[in-house]
GUDRENNU-777494 format. One record per residue: z negated, x, y negated of N, C-alpha, C, O in turn. Coordinates in steps of 0.2 Angstrom, whole numbers, plus 5000, padded with zeros to 4 digits. Atoms other than C-alpha are relative to their C-alpha. Example, Ala and Ser with C-alpha at 12.3 -4.5 7.8 and 13.67 -1.06 7.14 Angstrom:
BEGIN
500050045006496150625022500050044994499750094995 500149965006496450685005499749964995499649994989 
END
This chain:
BEGIN
499449975003504645535057500550015005500350025011 499549994995506245535066500350075000500150114995 499749934999507145695072500550014994500550074992 499549995005508545665059499650024993499850064989 500449985006507245665045499750075000499750104995 500349944999506345815051500650064999500550114996 499549955001508045905052500350014993500450064990 499850005007508545855034499550044996499650084992 500549965004506845925028500050075001500050114997 500049934998507046085038500650034996500650094994 499449975004508846105030499850014993500150064990 500249995007508146075013499650064999499750104994 500549945001506746205015500450065001500350114998 499649944999508046335022500450014994500550074992 499649995006509146305007499650024994499850074991 500549975005507646324995499850075001499750104996 500249934999507146485003500550044999500450104996 499449955002508846555002500150004992500250064990 499950005007509046504984499450044996499650074992 500549965003507346574980500150075001499950114997 499849934999507846734988500550034996500550094993 499449985005509446744978499750014993499950064990 500249995007508546714962499550064999499550094994 500449945000507246844966500450064999500250114996 499649945000508646974969500350004993500450064990 499749995007509446924952499550024995499750064991 500549985004507846944943499850075000499750114995 500149934999507547114951500650044996500450094993 499449965003509347174945499949994993500150044989 500150015007509047104928499450044997499550074992 500649965003507347194926500250075001500150114996 499749935000508247354932500450024994500450074991 499549995005509547334919499650004993499850044989 500450005006508247294905499650075000499650094994 500449935000507247454910500550054998500350094994 499549955002508847554909500249994992500350054989 499850015007509347474892499450024995499550054990 500649985003507547504886500050084999499850114994 500049925000507647694890500650024996500450074992 499549985005509347704881499849994993499950034989 500250025007508647614866499550064997499650084992 500549955002507147734865500350074999500250104994 499649945001508347884867500450004993500450054990 499650005006509447824853499650004994499850024989 500550005005507947784842499850074998499750094992 500249935001507447964844500550044997500450084993 499449965003509148034840500149984993500250024988 500050025007509147924824499550034996499650054990 500649975004507447984819500150074999500050104993 499849935001508048164822500550014994500550054990 499450005005509648134812499749994993499950024988 500350025006508648054798499550054997499550074991 500549955002507348194797500450064998500250104993 499649945003508748324795500449984994500550034990 499650025006509648224781499549974995499749924992 500450025005508148204770500350004993500650054991 499750015006508648144753499550024995499050004995 500549985006507848234738500349994994500949974993 499850015007507948214720500450054997500850044993 499649955002508748374718500849995002501250014998 499450024998510248304727500349954996500949934997 499750065003510448154716500450034994500250074990 499549985006511848164703499749964994499449914995 500250045006511348114685500449944999501049945001 499750065001511847944680500750004997501149964997 499449995004513248004668500650035004501150035002 499449984996514348074683500349955003500849965007 
END
């Protein structure tokens, strides 16, 4: 192999290592965001469940059909 070929291979490897590092950082940030959104979702579902539990609909609250 010539020196030029080795340099091109080394440049490609350096580029791929850099791209891999960048993609790893992106995935890490996305996972952090997903975790935060999951926490918010669970909190919102708990609030919704609590609101639904307070507003239980009973037959006594139902109006007769002729109203």
